[in-house]
C-alpha positions, 0 to 999 in steps of 0.5 A: 290357165294357171300358166296363162295367168302368171304369164299375163301377170309378169308380161307387163314388167312395169306394173308387175314390179310396181305391185311387188314393190308396194307389197314388199314395202308394206310387209317390210314396214309392218314386220320391221316396226312391229319387231322394233316395238316388241324389242323395245317392250322386251327391254322394259323387263330385261332385269326380270328376265336376267334374274330368272332364278326367282319365281316370285317378286315381292315388292311394295304394293304401290310399285307400278313397274320394275324401275318404279322402286319403292323401298321396304323395311328390311324386316319384310324379308323375315316375314316372307321367309316365314311363309309356308311354301317358301324355299328361299327368299333373298333381298335385292337392291336396285337403284340408279347411282352415278359413277364418276369417270376418270375424265370427271364426267358422271354416268348414271348406272343401274346398280343391283345388290345381291344377297351377300350369302347366296349371291342369288340374282346374279348376271345370267352370263359371266364373260370374265371373272367369277360371280364369287369374286363379288365377295372381295373388298369393294368388288363390282361386276360390270356389263360388257356393253357398259364397259365398252361404251359409256363407262369406257376409260378416256384415251391415253393420247389426244385423238386416240380410242377409248379403252374398255373397262377391264378387270382391275380397273376402278370406278367411283360410285357415289364417292365410294371406290369400286373395283371391277372384278368381272364382266358379264352379259345382261339384257339391254335395258329400256334406258340403255344404262350400264348395269353394275352388280355388287353385294347387297350390303355394299350396294346399300353403302354406295347408295344415299342413306335412307331408312329403307333400302330393300327394293325387292324380295326374290322368292322361290317356292318349295318343290311341289308347291304351286308358285301361284298359291305361294304368291297368294299366301305372301300377299295375304299374310304380309300385305305386300304385292307379290307377282310371278315373273311372268305377271311382273313382266306383263305389268311392266309392259302394260305400264309403258303401253298405257303411260307412254306414246310408244304404242301410238308412234309404232302403230301409226308407222305400221298403219302407214305401211299398210295404207301405202301398200294397199294404195300402191298394190291395189291401184297397180293391180287394178290398172293391170286388170284394166290393161288386160281386160281384152285378154280376159274377154278373149278367154271368156269368149273361148268358153272360160267360166267366171270361176276360172277367171276368178281363180286366175285373178286370185292366183295372180294376186297371191303370187304377187303377195307371196313374192312381196311378203317374202322380200319384205320379211327377208329385208326386215330380217337383214335389218335385224341382223345388221342391228343385232347387238346395237342400241336399237331394239329388235325382236322378230317373233313368229306372231309378227310374221303371221300378222304381216302375212295376214296384212299382205293377204288382206291387201291382195284380196282387197286388190283382187276384189275390185279386179274380180268385179270388173272381170265378172261384168265383162262382156266377151264381145269386148274383144271385137271392139276396136 
């Protein structure tokens, strides 16, 4: 009976292909849009991921997400260092500064100022140069994507290609000379701005003068200490907001989900894929059942039970669903591979594959339900009608 069911399914090529196309489209759109959404949300906390040495982030209580910098007094650093259970606490400057390029244009850059003594919080991966080179005069490290893209030097001749920034090249940051001593890999940010690292003291010189320039304090708990308990002590004794890295990431994601239209836009796209897939696959599968109603009637006349016909229809639906799901996920994976390393965010997680599989399974079961009702009420005598 299983062979007969599959033979019936694939016998009508037009309807079979129509069912597969509908399920493939639904699977593709749900997987692809959900992966882009997750990739975009991941970029919102890219800076937190890159500064992975810290277990706790300390900041002004009014900070809402990682880019919402509200500077603190430098004396807060000493207060945090005095808390029981703190192994080390270092200052971090984070700000948006304009870099003046050779052609006179300006480019906004994300500038991180690292602790002068330890250089804690540096880039996760160095491509060229060393992190210790930041101790040189006027030294900065630039991320590779920024060096090859928005900070690239203008072509030497008309119509030529722009030349990426290299070690030894100079930038002008807020009227201050900066020398590139290294290139690094960092997580792409939500704004896709170039990232520059330097020392804390130099970053505060680059930045416009303010009374307060301390953006965050990075903290690591002593071995054997529970970071959550250390976080609570810092918050209680200093009055500052202290969050673990995981909490700060989730706080940032919640801000973007609440105050931007990103979730709604992607949600509509995913819902559209689901509805279109349901409409195409459901209608086509129901028409397929109607076209084969005499065959089902003949099987029923030969003694096939309703349960047998039910299993046949479910097998047909699940087979089409499995093929459509596999094609859709495969195309989404190819899309993700094609845009890897580009400005487009894409992150396919196992949870997305499960959600997509659940959606396709629901479409298949819904399509099969209408067909099953028709077959269950079928009279075997239909095979004798003209």
